[in-house]
N, C-alpha and C positions, 0 to 999 in steps of 0.2 A: 728449624724456624722457617726457612724458605719453603719447605714442603707445606707447612700450615698455611702460609700466605698464598701459595699456589692453589690449594684446595678452596680457600675463601674466594679467590677470583673466579674459579671455575663455577662455584655455587652461584655467585652473582650473575654470571653469564647464563647459566642454566635457567635461573629464575626469569631473567629478561626474555629468553627465548620462549619460556612458558607463557608469559603475558602476551607476547606477540602472536603466538599460535592461538591464543584464546580470545584475541581482541575482536574477531569477527563473530557474528551470531552463529550459534550451533545448529539452529533449525529455523526454517521459514516455510510455512505451509502455503502452497498455491492452490487455487481452486480449479476444478475440472473444466474442460471445454466440451462442446456438444455438436452433434450432427444438427443439420437444419430441420426445422419443424414446419409443417403445414398449419397455418393459423386455423383453417377450417378442417375439422377432424374427418369429415366425410369426403375428402377429395379423392377422385379416382386416379390421380397421377401415380404412376409406378416408377420406382427407382430401379432401372435395369442393372446398373452397376455403379459402385462408388470407388474412386481411386483416391486414397488418403496418403498424403506425403508430409512427413516432418523433416524439414531441411534446416540443419543447424549451421550450414556453411554460407547462406545467403546474407547474413548480417553478422557484424562483429559486436553489436550491442549486447548488453547483458541486462538482466532484470535488476530491480532495485536492491536485491539482496544476494547478488552474485550468481544467480542461475543463468545459464546460457539461454538465449531466446531462440525459439524455433519459428521459422516461417512455415505455417501450416496451410496446406492447400487441399481443400476437399472438393473434388470434381465429381459431379453426378451426371450420369446419362439418364434422363427422365423422359417418360413417354406419356402422351395423352392418348388413351385407347378409345376415346369417345368420338362421336361424329360432330361434336360442337366445339366452339372456341372456348378455352378455359383461361381465365385470368386468375392465376393462383397467387395468393398472398403467402409469403414465407417469412419465417422468423428464425433468427440465430441468436440465442441467449448466451451470455458469458458473464463471469464475475471479474471485476477489476476495480482499480481506483481511478477516479476521474483525473487525478493529477498525473497518472502514468499512461493515460489513454492517448494513442496517436491515431487520428483519423486517417493519416497518410498511409498507415500500414494495413488498412482495411480495403479490400477489393472484392466486388461482386460482379460476376460476368455471366452473360447468357449468350452462347454461340459466339464468343469473342467480343461481344459488345458490353460496355460498362452499364450496369444497372444502378440507377439512383436508389438510395436507401435513407431511411430515417433512423436516428439513434434515440431510443427511449430509455429513460433512466428511472429506475425504481427509487422513489424518494426515501424509502426506508433502508437504512444500512443493514447489511447481513449481520445476524446475531453472532457476535464474537465468541460467545460462550459455547456455541454448538460447533461440532466439527464441520469442515467445509462440505462434506458429502451430505450431512444431515440438514444443513441450513441452506443448501443450494439444490433445490428440486427442479428438474427439467420437465416435469409433467405440465402441459399447457394449462394455464389458469393459475399456476403458482411460480411461473418463471420470472415474474417481475410485473410491475404495473405497466401496461401498455395503454397509455391514455394521454390525450392532449388537454385534459381537464385541469384547470388550475386549482391547487389546494386552497381551502378556505382557512384563513387565520381567524379563528373564532373570536368574535367581538370587535374585529378591526377590519376596515376596508382599505384595500390597496389601490382603489380606483380613483381616489382623490389625492391631491397634493398633501404632503406632510411637512411639518416644520423642521427645519434643519439648522443647527447651530454649528458654525465653524469657529473654533477657538484657536488663537495663536498666542502663545506665551513664550517670552524670551527672558532668560536669566542673564543679568548683566555681569555676574561673576559665576564661576563654576561651583556654586554652592548646591547642596542637596535640597532642592525645593520641590514641592508637590502642588499640583493643581487639584483641588477637591471641588466636585460639583455635588451639592446636596439638594434633595427635593423630597416631597411627600406626595404620594399618589396612590390611587386605587388600582391594583393590578388588573382588574376587570375593565377599567376604563382607559388606562394609559399604558403604553408600551414604549420604553426607550430602547433604542439600539445604539450602543456606544462603539466608537471606533478609536483605537489607539489608547485606550485606558488599560492600566495594568491590574486594577483591583476594583472590586465591587463589594459593598457591605450593606447590611440592612439590620435595623433594630426598631422595635416599636417606639422607643424613646427618642431616638435621633433621626429616624426615617432612613432614606436611602443616600448612599454616597458612592460616587464614582471618583477614582483617584488616578492621576497621571503623573508620572515622574518627569521632571524637567531636566533634561541634559542640554543645556544651552538653549535649545529650541524644542518646542513640542507643538503639534498641530492636531489635537484630538477633535472629534466631531460627535454630534448627538443628533439622531433622527427620532422624532416623536410621532408616534401613531396614536390616534384617539385624542382624549382630552389633554390639553397642554398644562403641565404643572408649573408652579413658580420655581425657578432655578436660583440657587445661591452659589456664587463662585468665590472661592477663597484660595489664595496661594499661601502654603504653609511651609514652615521649616521642617527639618528632619525630626525634631522633637515634638511636632504637632502644633507649634505656635504660629500665629499670623506673621507672615514675612513682611519686613519693611518694604513699602512701595518703591523705594529707591533701588531695590535689588532685582526688580523684574518689570516687564511690560506685558500687559494683557489686552488683546484686541478680540472683540466679539462681533461676528457677522452672522446675521440670521436671515432666512428667506424660506421660500417654499420649494419643494422638489418632488419629483415623481418617485415614490418609494419602490415601485417595481424596478424602474431603471437603476435606482441606487443599488439595490441588492444584486441585480444581474451584473452590473458593471463590476461590483466587488468580486464576484466569483469568476468572471471572465478574465480578470487580471491575474488569476492563478493558473490559467491555461495557456497552451501554445495558441498562436493565432489560427492555425489550420484546424485544430480541434475545436476551438471556440466557434469558428465559422460553421462547423458541421453540426452543431447542436442548437436547437431552437431555444428561444427565450423561456418558454414554459418549462422545458425539460431542465433548464438550469435553475429556474426560480423555485420549482417544487422542492428539491432537496434543501434549499435555503429555508423555505417556510417550515419544512419538517424539523430542521434543526432548531428553529426558533420555538416551535411547539414543544419539543422534547426538553428544552432547557427549563431549569427551575425558575418559573416566572413569579414566584411569590413576592419578589421585589419589583416586579413590573419592568424588568430590564434584561436585555440580551446583548452579548458582545458580538461585534461583526467578525472577530477572529474565530469565535465558536461557530458562527453561521457558515463561513467559508471553509471550515474544517471538513465540510461535506466532501471536498475534493480528495481528502486523504483517507476516506473510509471505503472499505470494500462494499460494493453494492452490485446489483444485477443490472446489466445493460442488455438491451435487445435490439438487434438490427432487424428492421422490417422493410420488405421490398416486394414487388410484384413481378411475376414472369408470365407472359402470355404464350399459350400453347395453341397453335392451329389444330384443326381436327387430325387425329391419327398421325401425329408427328413426334419425333424425338429431339430433344434439345440437350445441349451440354450446359449445365449450370455449375458455377464454381464460386467458392468463398475462400478468401485468403486473408490471413491475419497473423500477428505475432503472438506467441504463447510463451509464458514463463512457467517454470517448474518449481517443485518443492526442493529446497536445498537442505541436506541433512548431513551434518558432520558430528553427530553425537557419538558415533562409534569409531570414526576414522578421522585422521588428520585432513586428508583430502576429501572434499565433499562428494556425496552421491546426489544425483539430480533425478527426480521422479516426475513423470508427466501422466496425466489422466485425461482420456477422451471418452466421452459417453456415446456409445453406439446405439443404445436402446431407443433413443427418439426416432430412429428409422422405422420402428414398428408402426408409427403413426401413418405412414404412407400405405397406399393400397397394396403395394407389393415391393419386395426388395430382392434383387437378383443375386448380388454377390459383392465381395469387397476385395480390392487390391491394396495392400499396405506396403509402404516403403519408408524407411527411417534412415536418414543420412546423418551420422553422428558428428559431433564437434571434435576438434583435435584435443582439447583439454580433457575430454571424457569420451573416448572413442568406442568403449565397449558397453554393450547392453548386458547387465548381469542379472536382471530380473525382468520377466515379462508375463503378463496374464494370458497372452496368446502365443502360440508356437511361432517362432521366427527362424529364418535361415539366413546365413551369411551369404550375401549376393555380390560382394566386392569389398574393396578397401573402405572401411567406415560405412558400410551399407548393410542393412538388414531388410528382409522383405517377407511377405506372406500373401497367400491367396486363399480366399474362402468363397465357396459356391453359395453360401447363404449367410444370413446375418449371424455373427458369432453370439454364443449364449452369454458371454461375459463382456464387460466393458474393457476397453484397452487401457492398460497401464504398463509403463516400462521405466527402468531405472538405468541411468548412465553412470559410468565410473571410469577412472583413469587406467585401471587394470582389468584383466579378464575376470577376476573375482576378488572378493574381500578376504584377505588372508589373516592368520593369527598375528602376523607381524604388524599389519595395519592397525589391528585393534590394540596391540601392545603399545604401539607408538602413540595412539590416542590416549591410552591410560597414563602413559608417562607424561604426555603433554598436560593432562588434567592435574597430575600430581605436581608438576613443576609450577603450575598456576597457583596451587595451594602453597607451595614452598615460597613463592614470592611474598606472600603476606606474613610468613613466618621467618623471613630472612634476618630481621634484627635479633630474634632469639637464637637462631642458628649461628649467626656471627658471634654472638656473645659466648655461646658454647664453644665454638671453634677457638675464640680468643683465650678462653680459660684453659682449654686443652693445650693450646700452644704455650701458655705460661707454665703449666705443669710439665710439659715436655721439655721446655727450656731449663726449668729448675732441676728436673731429673738428670738432664745432660750435664748441668753444672756440678751436681753432686757426684755424678759418676767421674767427671774429670778430677774433682778434688780427691775422691777415693784413690784414683790411680796415682795421682801425685803424692798422696800421703804414703801409699805403700812403697813407692820408689824411694822416698826420703828415709823411711824406716830401714830399707835395705842399705 
């Protein structure tokens, strides 16, 4: 009996371990990074040599899904072979989420002097259904929208003030009350942008409704673009009936506001102060307007929460800057930033981390002399187990390579905690997956074990009785 109980306890422990091991995501795909591009394709500038470093020891931060962050430093020796002064506009495209972008981690230098840069944001999010390599092209002209032109919100003007309603409702008791705003409007003439509403509904019979749950206090807002509709405000009980006025207090304040400033402020609140300061109003406004346009506007309404979700979507960013080259001179130009990798633990308990760097954009320059590559790996994953380019061990946690011309393939490499993935690692992962399944079957398994324990106990009792009976006969 004790043995059965012991097995049951072990099973519960094993199931708990399985859930713990599987609680983290198994796979998170990161987007590639790129060499710098010349905005003008016919530039005569030559890249004499590039020194590319991935350093995983300069920062202890990790990516949003567990990947170690690398400080990437791309240093270029660039020559102007002409007799004239060249002011060369350069671009560095990369894919990221605005919410995780840190302007403080970006540095562009020319001969040791900081170079100012602009951050351009492609209003359109990267297609999530396509693979990162397919949806993220680095050929100039499709690296993202590089423009300071404001998007047009078809049918509505953002250059004049819009009506804004600030609603404050307080429940005098902790009852489940709801504020419902009803209106009827033509979606081509009216656009409502709601803030802090949890639900929206539309029907030809009842029109449009915005609903906000009241938990003691609620302060939703409504911004109206275009023709203002008549609004009907009701406080309802949980079963949809009108609440007694003694149960709540409702205050309404209306006025005019700048719709551009309203939207920009909403998205800036989602960013760090330094990143917000580094991005212009137009670059922040355009993703908001794109989100409004892509929403289903059949009801003539968008939610501010959906608008500011633009900060959480992967999209293409482009750093644009200028470097001036005197006649027949060579300059050192460098770009530094933080890069996250792909985390993959589908076959192993400990994750593998993969990074991709696109070298092919260097073909856009008039010439490319060679490449020096150095990778300083992190303690948690010190070994490179896969690489698209041949690498040599050059020290503790260090790998390097030298190429006298531009490599034919892009750079990709994978980090792991051991020198190779063994069959033991794969077996551990298989067991981990199985224990995760066992967790959901444990009630059945416990029942089976309990029944087995009962039968074992009954068999033991019968055996004892037989022994006693045979002794008594003797």
